[in-house]
Every structure is written in structure tokens, then in C-alpha cells.
C-alpha positions as a Python dict, from the first residue, in 0.01 Angstrom:
ca = {
    (1, 'X'): (0, 0, 0),
    (2, 'X'): (156, -135, 316),
    (3, 'X'): (469, -343, 334),
    (4, 'X'): (480, -718, 304),
    (5, 'X'): (754, -978, 390),
    (6, 'X'): (751, -1332, 217),
    (7, 'X'): (913, -1549, 474),
    (8, 'X'): (1008, -1881, 355),
    (9, 'X'): (720, -1867, 100),
    (10, 'X'): (455, -1731, 370),
    (11, 'X'): (315, -1372, 323),
    (12, 'X'): (300, -1192, 620),
    (13, 'X'): (276, -824, 770),
    (14, 'X'): (627, -673, 866),
    (15, 'X'): (516, -697, 1238),
    (16, 'X'): (443, -1059, 1200),
    (17, 'X'): (783, -1144, 1011),
    (18, 'X'): (994, -1359, 1292),
    (19, 'X'): (1351, -1467, 1231),
    (20, 'X'): (1538, -1659, 1515),
    (21, 'X'): (1799, -1467, 1672),
    (22, 'X'): (2033, -1758, 1608),
    (23, 'X'): (2007, -1677, 1243),
    (24, 'X'): (2339, -1612, 1108),
    (25, 'X'): (2245, -1335, 883),
    (26, 'X'): (2138, -1151, 1213),
    (27, 'X'): (2419, -1255, 1398),
    (28, 'X'): (2702, -1259, 1133),
    (29, 'X'): (2587, -1097, 844),
    (30, 'X'): (2613, -1435, 677),
    (31, 'X'): (2374, -1350, 400),
    (32, 'X'): (2347, -1268, 37),
    (33, 'X'): (2069, -1049, -119),
    (34, 'X'): (1973, -842, -403),
    (35, 'X'): (1747, -553, -448),
    (36, 'X'): (1505, -500, -734),
    (37, 'X'): (1270, -239, -822),
    (38, 'X'): (965, -232, -1075),
    (39, 'X'): (845, -59, -1375),
    (40, 'X'): (468, -94, -1434),
    (41, 'X'): (461, -318, -1146),
    (42, 'X'): (710, -559, -1302),
    (43, 'X'): (1027, -645, -1178),
    (44, 'X'): (1306, -500, -1375),
    (45, 'X'): (1607, -702, -1491),
    (46, 'X'): (1518, -985, -1234),
    (47, 'X'): (1708, -1247, -1410),
    (48, 'X'): (2035, -1037, -1392),
    (49, 'X'): (1982, -982, -1022),
    (50, 'X'): (1905, -1341, -949),
    (51, 'X'): (2189, -1449, -1157),
    (52, 'X'): (2420, -1218, -934),
    (53, 'X'): (2263, -1377, -626),
    (54, 'X'): (2350, -1724, -718),
    (55, 'X'): (2690, -1615, -782),
    (56, 'X'): (2744, -1443, -455),
    (57, 'X'): (2603, -1753, -309),
    (58, 'X'): (2835, -1962, -463),
    (59, 'X'): (3136, -1730, -380),
    (60, 'X'): (3082, -1771, -19),
    (61, 'X'): (2935, -2125, -22),
    (62, 'X'): (2586, -2034, 91),
    (63, 'X'): (2321, -2269, 17),
    (64, 'X'): (2017, -2103, -141),
    (65, 'X'): (1669, -2213, -2),
    (66, 'X'): (1532, -2129, -322),
    (67, 'X'): (1641, -2163, -680),
    (68, 'X'): (1617, -1894, -930),
    (69, 'X'): (1305, -2026, -1079),
    (70, 'X'): (1144, -2042, -735),
    (71, 'X'): (1270, -1708, -648),
    (72, 'X'): (1105, -1546, -955),
    (73, 'X'): (789, -1701, -869),
    (74, 'X'): (779, -1584, -496),
    (75, 'X'): (884, -1236, -617),
    (76, 'X'): (584, -1240, -832),
    (77, 'X'): (354, -1371, -590),
    (78, 'X'): (450, -1119, -324),
    (79, 'X'): (396, -853, -590),
    (80, 'X'): (49, -976, -687),
    (81, 'X'): (-21, -971, -309),
    (82, 'X'): (81, -616, -241),
    (83, 'X'): (-222, -449, -427),
    (84, 'X'): (-201, -73, -563),
    (85, 'X'): (-281, 261, -436),
    (86, 'X'): (18, 387, -329),
    (87, 'X'): (-6, 787, -263),
    (88, 'X'): (267, 982, -456),
    (89, 'X'): (515, 1160, -231),
    (90, 'X'): (555, 1524, -287),
    (91, 'X'): (829, 1615, -561),
    (92, 'X'): (842, 1233, -655),
    (93, 'X'): (1010, 1137, -976),
    (94, 'X'): (705, 1039, -1199),
    (95, 'X'): (893, 699, -1295),
    (96, 'X'): (870, 589, -903),
    (97, 'X'): (529, 664, -880),
    (98, 'X'): (328, 363, -748),
    (99, 'X'): (636, 141, -780),
    (100, 'X'): (798, -133, -556),
    (101, 'X'): (1096, -198, -374),
    (102, 'X'): (1206, -572, -332),
    (103, 'X'): (1483, -696, -120),
    (104, 'X'): (1565, -1051, -149),
    (105, 'X'): (1758, -1197, 112),
    (106, 'X'): (1916, -1553, 149),
    (107, 'X'): (2070, -1666, 500),
    (108, 'X'): (2291, -1951, 579),
    (109, 'X'): (2036, -2023, 840),
    (110, 'X'): (2067, -2079, 1229),
    (111, 'X'): (2200, -2320, 1464),
    (112, 'X'): (2455, -2343, 1742),
    (113, 'X'): (2645, -1998, 1804),
    (114, 'X'): (2996, -2012, 1629),
    (115, 'X'): (3163, -1920, 1307),
    (116, 'X'): (3177, -2263, 1146),
    (117, 'X'): (2924, -2286, 857),
    (118, 'X'): (2860, -2652, 929),
    (119, 'X'): (2662, -2515, 1241),
    (120, 'X'): (2397, -2355, 1050),
    (121, 'X'): (2082, -2568, 935),
    (122, 'X'): (1764, -2456, 764),
    (123, 'X'): (1862, -2169, 528),
    (124, 'X'): (1622, -1906, 538),
    (125, 'X'): (1492, -1671, 234),
    (126, 'X'): (1265, -1373, 228),
    (127, 'X'): (1149, -1119, 7),
    (128, 'X'): (1069, -754, 161),
    (129, 'X'): (836, -560, -19),
    (130, 'X'): (781, -175, 17),
    (131, 'X'): (682, 115, -176),
    (132, 'X'): (956, 265, -394),
    (133, 'X'): (1080, 594, -263),
    (134, 'X'): (1361, 712, -499),
    (135, 'X'): (1555, 1044, -526),
    (136, 'X'): (1322, 1329, -598),
    (137, 'X'): (1265, 1485, -932),
    (138, 'X'): (1462, 1789, -809),
    (139, 'X'): (1795, 1578, -764),
    (140, 'X'): (1773, 1478, -1136),
    (141, 'X'): (1723, 1858, -1219),
    (142, 'X'): (1985, 1995, -997),
    (143, 'X'): (2211, 1695, -907),
    (144, 'X'): (2326, 1586, -549),
    (145, 'X'): (2639, 1636, -328),
    (146, 'X'): (2866, 1333, -259),
    (147, 'X'): (3141, 1300, -17),
    (148, 'X'): (3490, 1141, -93),
    (149, 'X'): (3532, 899, 203),
    (150, 'X'): (3843, 652, 277),
    (151, 'X'): (3736, 289, 164),
    (152, 'X'): (3760, 124, 514),
    (153, 'X'): (3652, -236, 387),
    (154, 'X'): (3884, -513, 540),
    (155, 'X'): (4140, -633, 304),
    (156, 'X'): (4066, -974, 155),
    (157, 'X'): (3695, -903, 145),
    (158, 'X'): (3539, -1024, -185),
    (159, 'X'): (3343, -686, -314),
    (160, 'X'): (3184, -913, -604),
    (161, 'X'): (2954, -1079, -364),
    (162, 'X'): (2687, -883, -249),
    (163, 'X'): (2653, -1000, 114),
    (164, 'X'): (2484, -877, 458),
    (165, 'X'): (2833, -743, 579),
    (166, 'X'): (2785, -386, 547),
    (167, 'X'): (2941, -189, 841),
    (168, 'X'): (3209, -15, 656),
    (169, 'X'): (2933, 120, 413),
    (170, 'X'): (2707, 223, 710),
    (171, 'X'): (2981, 425, 825),
    (172, 'X'): (3067, 575, 517),
    (173, 'X'): (2688, 702, 480),
    (174, 'X'): (2696, 829, 804),
    (175, 'X'): (3017, 1039, 741),
    (176, 'X'): (2821, 1161, 429),
    (177, 'X'): (2495, 1269, 592),
    (178, 'X'): (2692, 1440, 851),
    (179, 'X'): (2869, 1665, 557),
    (180, 'X'): (2504, 1705, 414),
    (181, 'X'): (2586, 1457, 123),
    (182, 'X'): (2351, 1219, -51),
    (183, 'X'): (2626, 949, -116),
    (184, 'X'): (2962, 839, -2),
    (185, 'X'): (3222, 763, -265),
    (186, 'X'): (3494, 537, -161),
    (187, 'X'): (3847, 591, -223),
    (188, 'X'): (4123, 338, -139),
    (189, 'X'): (4458, 376, 20),
    (190, 'X'): (4594, 478, -324),
    (191, 'X'): (4387, 762, -373),
    (192, 'X'): (4165, 559, -659),
    (193, 'X'): (3791, 569, -635),
    (194, 'X'): (3622, 218, -596),
    (195, 'X'): (3256, 256, -583),
    (196, 'X'): (2975, 438, -393),
    (197, 'X'): (2839, 298, -50),
    (198, 'X'): (2534, 181, -258),
    (199, 'X'): (2613, 289, -616),
    (200, 'X'): (2864, 277, -868),
    (201, 'X'): (3060, 591, -1003),
    (202, 'X'): (3120, 727, -1337),
    (203, 'X'): (3294, 1036, -1461),
    (204, 'X'): (3291, 1210, -1788),
    (205, 'X'): (3643, 1369, -1909),
    (206, 'X'): (3664, 1544, -2239),
    (207, 'X'): (3339, 1349, -2337),
    (208, 'X'): (3461, 1023, -2241),
    (209, 'X'): (3294, 815, -2001),
    (210, 'X'): (3521, 644, -1731),
    (211, 'X'): (3420, 405, -1449),
    (212, 'X'): (3641, 204, -1222),
    (213, 'X'): (3711, -158, -1340),
    (214, 'X'): (3600, -468, -1129),
    (215, 'X'): (3960, -520, -1035),
    (216, 'X'): (3934, -182, -859),
    (217, 'X'): (3717, -374, -551),
    (218, 'X'): (3363, -308, -675),
    (219, 'X'): (3035, -468, -688),
    (220, 'X'): (2942, -479, -1049),
    (221, 'X'): (2596, -313, -1036),
    (222, 'X'): (2323, -443, -1284),
    (223, 'X'): (2247, -78, -1358),
    (224, 'X'): (2614, -10, -1421),
    (225, 'X'): (2625, -269, -1690),
    (226, 'X'): (2333, -144, -1851),
    (227, 'X'): (2441, 202, -1850),
    (228, 'X'): (2776, 93, -2006),
    (229, 'X'): (2602, -93, -2293),
    (230, 'X'): (2350, 188, -2342),
    (231, 'X'): (2653, 442, -2398),
    (232, 'X'): (2845, 198, -2647),
    (233, 'X'): (2512, 111, -2821),
    (234, 'X'): (2483, 521, -2871),
    (235, 'X'): (2844, 552, -2969),
    (236, 'X'): (2968, 722, -2660),
    (237, 'X'): (3324, 655, -2555),
    (238, 'X'): (3284, 459, -2251),
    (239, 'X'): (3579, 254, -2068),
    (240, 'X'): (3640, 79, -1713),
    (241, 'X'): (3973, 195, -1606),
    (242, 'X'): (4131, 328, -1278),
    (243, 'X'): (4008, 655, -1168),
    (244, 'X'): (4186, 854, -930),
    (245, 'X'): (4009, 1093, -667),
    (246, 'X'): (4186, 1383, -808),
    (247, 'X'): (4048, 1313, -1156),
    (248, 'X'): (3702, 1265, -1035),
    (249, 'X'): (3725, 1598, -885),
    (250, 'X'): (3837, 1756, -1204),
    (251, 'X'): (3576, 1581, -1411),
    (252, 'X'): (3350, 1763, -1629),
    (253, 'X'): (3070, 1535, -1524),
    (254, 'X'): (3023, 1313, -1255),
    (255, 'X'): (2687, 1052, -1189),
    (256, 'X'): (2601, 767, -965),
    (257, 'X'): (2391, 466, -1075),
    (258, 'X'): (2201, 183, -886),
    (259, 'X'): (1866, 27, -895),
    (260, 'X'): (1661, 290, -727),
    (261, 'X'): (1870, 563, -831),
    (262, 'X'): (1901, 488, -1229),
    (263, 'X'): (2140, 770, -1321),
    (264, 'X'): (2178, 1031, -1086),
    (265, 'X'): (2396, 1358, -1165),
    (266, 'X'): (2640, 1453, -887),
    (267, 'X'): (2729, 1806, -928),
    (268, 'X'): (2933, 1878, -599),
    (269, 'X'): (3217, 1645, -441),
    (270, 'X'): (3240, 1795, -65),
    (271, 'X'): (3312, 2137, -118),
    (272, 'X'): (3418, 2122, -503),
    (273, 'X'): (3188, 2218, -763),
    (274, 'X'): (3157, 1924, -1037),
    (275, 'X'): (3218, 2076, -1365),
    (276, 'X'): (2958, 2362, -1427),
    (277, 'X'): (2770, 2288, -1121),
    (278, 'X'): (2465, 2121, -1312),
    (279, 'X'): (2398, 1808, -1463),
    (280, 'X'): (2598, 1761, -1788),
    (281, 'X'): (2470, 1664, -2142),
    (282, 'X'): (2619, 1323, -2134),
    (283, 'X'): (2454, 1239, -1777),
    (284, 'X'): (2147, 1362, -1909),
    (285, 'X'): (2144, 1185, -2231),
    (286, 'X'): (2254, 863, -2071),
    (287, 'X'): (1954, 892, -1825),
    (288, 'X'): (1710, 959, -2106),
    (289, 'X'): (1828, 641, -2284),
    (290, 'X'): (1802, 429, -1947),
    (291, 'X'): (1465, 603, -1914),
    (292, 'X'): (1352, 491, -2272),
    (293, 'X'): (1502, 117, -2204),
    (294, 'X'): (1313, 100, -1853),
    (295, 'X'): (1007, 202, -2021),
}
């Protein structure tokens, strides 16, 4: 299946998708977005993602071209047009084979150059659809490496809004890749873990699950919230609390969550081995519960 773009309601091939160079999403990162995946070709937790898209738009004062109902219809129309028959990448996790990755983007629009939002007109909406490529099955069996990276996001930024302003995250991922790591884990100036560059971070210490709270400066991931709910339903002690980098390094287990990764074990933090150096029982149990929930 080739990639497909829904540009303001018109379905086009990626090479035919045209956005003005004056669009503020392109020039200023003045946009909000969500990433959605499918299971069985159906969008997963779409309502939660669209609700967060609305909150991000509200917090940034960005007018959305489509409301939630229209966006859901356009997502469905794009999926229906995407066809089938994706080849399975070697070593792919079976729950990812044939599934779709969708990025929903809303920009403030285009207009005269300048920072004033009043200069913008014609808000833009698009849905980018591609075959989903998640971590290979081996990463779930063996775990991945993460790197602790200073959190370089500007003070005053609102982490609860999912916007197009991502340069600090890009640089964090660059540092992680240079160290051979799968993900960058951000650490603030007080030595506290905030989040991954594109994930939420969890630790297991003495059988208790801990993850940084919203006040730590995180984007509350949809998968993060679902994993917390699944843990509590199973009677697993799970709390949102400040988590220091030293605690994370001393944890029995570490895992990250995101839409594409689900629940992914971390078995190395830089040069340090996490726990026994293999995915732990709590992480594996939570991923099993997530897989059952996702179907």
C-alpha cells in the first residue's frame, strides 16, 4: 500500500500534496497534531486522540478547520481508500503487519509573514497515512537501549499541547541515535525524568510502577493513560510521582509507552544495565494486558 494524503478533504498521492510556503505550520511550527494507529484496520482510541487534539488547539488558540466528527469521517475515508496488501517487513511484530499509521495535522493557516496569529487565514487540515512500521519483535523480546539526555525544552513551553514545535526533541533523538540508543529520555535541571522524546517513561521499583506526573512537564500520552488504567485494574500498584534519573537507573524494570510502541521494555540506560538486563515480569504482564485490550 502506498502512502496517501488527505489534504483539506482531497485524497492525493504524497508527491501531489502541496502546502503553501507561507503556511505557519511550516514556518513556525504553529500547528497541532495527533498520531493514531490501527488494529484490524480500525483506528485505535481515536476519540481520545481527537479530544486531546481539541485541547491542544484550545491551549494554543488555534482554530481547527475540522471538528472532531468531521476529522473522524476523514480518517475513515482515508483508511477506506488505502487498500490492502502491505508486505510484512522482516522481523515485524505480528500485531503491526498490515496496519496503518495516521498523522492528523491542523495548522493555523497561511498569510503575511509575522508572528501575529491574526495574520493567519485559511486553517489547514491534513491526514497523512502510511504503512505502520513499529519496533521489530526482537525489541520486545530483548528490550532496547535508551539514553538520558538533558531536557532542553524552553521554559514556559506548554508540554500538555501537542504542537509542531519539536527542535529540542529532534536534537535529543539525534544524541540518542549517536549513542546507539532507541529513545532519548529527558531529564530536567533538577535531575528529574520528564518524558521520552516521543514516549512516556515508566519505572518498576520493588514491584511498584511509577511514572512522572503531568506537573513534571509531560505530554499525557493516550497509551500512558491506558497502561495506568490496565495496571490498576489488575491490582498492580501504580502511581504518578516525581522520578529522579538516579531512581530510573536503579529500577528493576523500565519501559516506555507510545501509540506505535505500545509497551516497550528498556533494558539499558546508556552504559547501565536495567535490572537483570532483560524485560521484566511487570513489563511483560502489562504488555500482554495491552495486547488483549487492543485485540
